[in-house]
C-alpha positions in Angstrom: 0.0 0.0 0.0 1.4 3.5 -0.9 2.1 6.1 1.6 -0.5 8.8 2.0 0.4 12.5 1.5 0.1 14.6 4.6 -0.5 18.3 4.6 -0.9 21.2 7.1 -3.2 24.1 6.4 -3.5 27.2 8.5 -7.1 28.4 8.2 -6.0 31.9 9.1 -4.4 32.1 5.7 -7.6 31.2 3.7 -9.7 33.9 2.3 -13.4 33.6 2.2 -15.7 31.3 4.1 -13.1 28.4 4.8 -13.5 26.6 1.6 -10.2 25.4 0.2 -8.8 22.9 -2.4 -7.2 19.7 -1.3 -3.4 20.4 -1.6 -3.0 17.1 -3.6 -6.0 16.6 -5.9 -7.6 20.0 -5.7 -11.0 18.7 -4.7 -12.9 21.5 -3.0 -13.2 20.9 0.7 -15.7 23.1 2.6 -16.6 23.3 6.3 -20.3 23.7 5.2 -20.3 20.4 3.4 -22.2 18.0 5.7 -22.8 15.4 2.9 -19.7 13.3 3.9 -18.8 12.9 0.2 -15.6 14.9 0.1 -13.9 14.4 3.4 -14.1 12.7 6.8 -12.9 14.0 10.1 -10.4 11.4 11.6 -9.2 13.3 14.7 -10.1 16.4 16.8 -7.4 18.0 19.1 -8.6 20.3 21.8 -6.7 22.9 24.0 -6.8 22.4 27.7 -9.6 25.0 28.1 -11.8 23.1 25.6 -11.1 25.2 22.6 -10.5 23.6 19.2 -6.8 23.4 18.4 -6.6 21.1 15.3 -8.9 19.1 13.1 -7.5 16.2 11.0 -9.4 15.2 8.0 -8.9 12.8 5.1 -9.9 13.7 1.5 -12.1 11.0 0.1 -10.9 11.6 -3.4 -7.1 11.1 -3.0 -6.9 9.8 0.6 -4.5 12.7 1.7 -4.4 13.5 5.3 -4.9 17.3 6.1 -4.2 18.8 9.5 -6.2 22.0 9.9 -4.9 24.7 12.2 -5.8 28.3 12.9 -8.9 28.1 14.9 -7.8 31.0 17.1 -10.1 33.5 15.5 -13.1 31.1 15.9 -12.1 30.5 19.6 -11.9 34.3 20.1 -15.3 34.7 18.6 -16.8 32.1 20.9 -15.2 33.8 24.0 -16.5 37.2 23.0 -20.1 35.9 23.0 -19.9 34.8 26.6 
């Protein structure tokens, strides 16, 4: 079995609504896609305080592993609503 490609993406560097192309096959991956057709979440890493730190997904088209970072802005938004 071949080795899967692994990528790291900082969401703070993505313009727009968080949609981005897979770094390997260019399939469009969107946080709003709830169909389960383009990617699966395979790991969720949390900070000690319960804030989201990293999301690890797998592209269903090419099987690349993608580590999503940069949830600080989302965490700050959640904290400002309290």
